[in-house]
C-alpha positions in Angstrom: -2.9 8.2 -40.1 -4.6 5.0 -38.8 -3.2 2.8 -36.0 -4.7 -0.7 -36.1 -3.5 -4.2 -35.3 0.1 -3.0 -34.5 0.3 -1.5 -38.0 0.5 2.2 -38.9 -1.3 3.1 -42.1 -0.8 6.5 -43.8 -2.4 6.7 -47.3 -1.0 3.8 -49.3 1.9 3.2 -46.9 1.7 0.6 -44.2 4.5 -0.1 -41.6 4.6 -2.2 -38.5 4.4 -0.1 -35.4 7.6 -1.6 -34.0 9.5 -0.8 -37.2 8.2 2.8 -37.1 9.4 3.3 -33.5 12.8 1.8 -34.3 13.2 4.0 -37.4 12.2 7.1 -35.5 14.6 6.2 -32.7 17.6 5.7 -35.1 16.8 9.0 -36.8 16.4 10.8 -33.5 12.8 11.7 -34.2 10.8 12.4 -31.0 7.5 10.5 -30.8 5.9 12.3 -27.9 4.8 15.8 -27.1 4.0 17.6 -23.9 1.9 20.4 -22.7 0.4 22.1 -19.6 -2.9 21.5 -17.8 -4.7 24.6 -16.6 -7.0 23.8 -13.7 -10.4 25.5 -14.5 -12.2 27.8 -12.2 -9.3 29.1 -10.2 -8.9 32.7 -9.1 -7.2 34.5 -6.2 -6.8 38.2 -5.3 -3.8 38.5 -3.0 -4.8 42.0 -1.9 -8.4 41.2 -0.8 -7.6 37.5 0.0 -10.7 36.4 -1.9 -11.2 33.9 -4.7 -11.1 30.2 -5.2 -7.4 29.1 -5.2 -8.2 25.3 -5.1 -10.3 23.2 -7.4 -11.3 20.8 -4.7 -10.3 19.6 -1.2 -9.4 16.1 -0.1 -10.4 15.4 3.5 -9.1 12.8 5.9 -9.0 11.7 9.5 -6.7 9.5 11.6 -6.5 8.1 15.1 -3.2 6.6 16.4 -2.3 4.7 19.5 1.3 4.7 20.7 3.3 3.2 23.6 6.2 5.2 25.1 9.3 3.9 27.0 9.8 6.6 29.7 13.4 5.5 30.4 14.7 5.6 26.8 12.3 7.8 24.9 11.7 5.0 22.4 8.1 4.5 21.2 6.1 2.2 19.0 2.9 2.7 17.0 0.4 0.1 18.1 -2.6 1.0 16.0 -3.7 3.4 13.3 -7.2 3.9 11.9 -7.3 6.1 8.7 -10.2 7.5 6.7 -9.4 9.4 3.5 -11.6 11.1 0.9 -10.5 9.8 -2.5 -13.7 10.9 -4.2 -14.8 8.1 -6.6 -11.8 5.9 -6.3 -10.5 4.6 -9.6 -8.7 1.6 -7.9 -9.4 1.2 -4.2 -6.5 -1.2 -3.7 -4.0 1.2 -5.1 -5.5 4.2 -3.3 -5.5 2.4 0.1 -1.8 1.5 -0.5 -1.1 5.2 -1.3 -2.9 6.4 1.8 -1.0 4.0 4.0 2.3 4.9 2.4 1.6 8.6 2.8 0.7 8.1 6.4 3.9 6.2 7.2 5.9 8.8 5.3 4.3 11.6 7.3 5.0 9.7 10.5 8.7 9.6 9.6 8.7 13.3 8.7 7.4 14.1 12.2 9.3 11.6 14.3 12.7 10.5 12.9 13.8 12.6 9.9 15.8 15.2 11.8 17.6 18.0 10.0 21.1 18.7 11.5 23.6 21.3 10.3 27.3 21.4 11.2 29.3 24.5 12.3 29.8 25.5 8.6 26.1 25.5 8.0 26.1 22.3 5.9 23.2 20.0 6.2 24.6 16.7 7.4 21.3 14.8 7.3 20.6 15.1 3.6 19.5 11.6 2.6 18.1 8.4 4.0 21.7 7.3 4.5 22.1 10.0 7.2 18.7 10.1 8.8 16.2 7.3 9.8 13.2 6.6 7.7 10.3 4.3 8.7 10.7 0.7 7.6 8.1 -2.1 7.2 8.4 -3.1 10.9 7.4 0.5 11.9 3.9 -0.1 10.5 1.4 -0.7 13.3 0.3 -4.3 13.9 -3.3 -3.0 13.7 -3.6 -0.9 10.6 -7.2 0.0 9.4 -7.7 2.1 6.3 -11.0 3.1 4.8 -12.1 5.2 1.9 -14.7 7.9 2.6 -17.9 7.0 0.8 -19.2 10.4 -0.3 -19.9 12.4 -3.5 -17.3 14.6 -5.1 -19.0 17.7 -6.6 -15.9 18.8 -8.5 -15.5 17.8 -12.1 -12.3 15.9 -11.6 -11.1 12.9 -13.7 -14.0 10.4 -13.3 -14.8 12.1 -10.0 -11.6 10.9 -8.3 -9.4 12.8 -5.9 -5.7 12.9 -5.0 -4.3 10.2 -2.7 -0.6 10.8 -3.1 0.3 13.8 -1.0 -2.8 14.6 1.2 -2.5 11.4 3.4 1.0 12.6 4.4 -0.8 14.9 6.9 -2.5 12.0 8.6 0.9 11.3 10.2 0.2 14.2 12.6 -2.1 11.8 14.5 1.1 9.9 15.6 2.8 13.1 16.6 -0.1 14.2 18.7 -0.5 10.8 20.3 3.2 11.1 21.3 2.4 14.5 22.8 -0.4 13.0 24.9 1.9 10.2 26.0 4.5 12.7 27.1 1.8 14.6 29.1 0.7 11.4 30.8 4.3 10.6 31.7 5.0 14.1 33.3 4.1 14.8 36.9 2.4 18.1 35.8 0.5 16.5 33.0 1.7 19.2 30.6 2.5 18.8 26.9 6.3 19.1 27.0 6.8 18.1 23.4 6.9 21.3 21.2 9.4 20.3 18.5 9.4 18.0 15.5 10.6 15.6 14.7 9.8 13.8 17.9 13.0 11.9 18.1 13.9 9.7 21.1 16.1 12.5 22.4 13.3 15.0 22.0 10.9 12.7 23.8 13.3 12.3 26.8 13.8 16.1 27.0 10.0 16.6 26.9 9.4 14.2 29.8 12.0 15.6 32.1 
């Protein structure tokens, strides 16, 4: 079978690719297949806690600056500087967008997305309609994101690394900046914030 110039050739038979797809659809013939990818080189002994459970690691660092209203517990992110190890980035523009999005998502996870249950044990904050997620105006006015320029020794796809989930953890820099802000607002200079998410209510309790 040869696919060329939008035509499918099989022996002496030739059919337009669009016609083939339409015929397969009307006859309920599936045109795709699936499978499973097995990451090479992984091993783990749960008894001895030895082995290599991960193919590679993606590293990152973040520094965040916040301002805190000591009367209301409200706060704002003023600046964030992010650095993420994406290996050999396949598309820096997309990767930077993913890193920034993951960071903001992590910030929401640690500051506003509160889990609340009623007396019957039902989760009442089960969706963005019942808890607050960050919006575009929650992004800091100074937002610097850079890709780490280093070699990736792992044999990944074109030496790239994940940029979807790892940057979520960079949001911890906002949480710890808020902890420091609380400590500076307290007379004893102690970190009074020990819960997450760091909601406005939690911030007020931590300061007093």
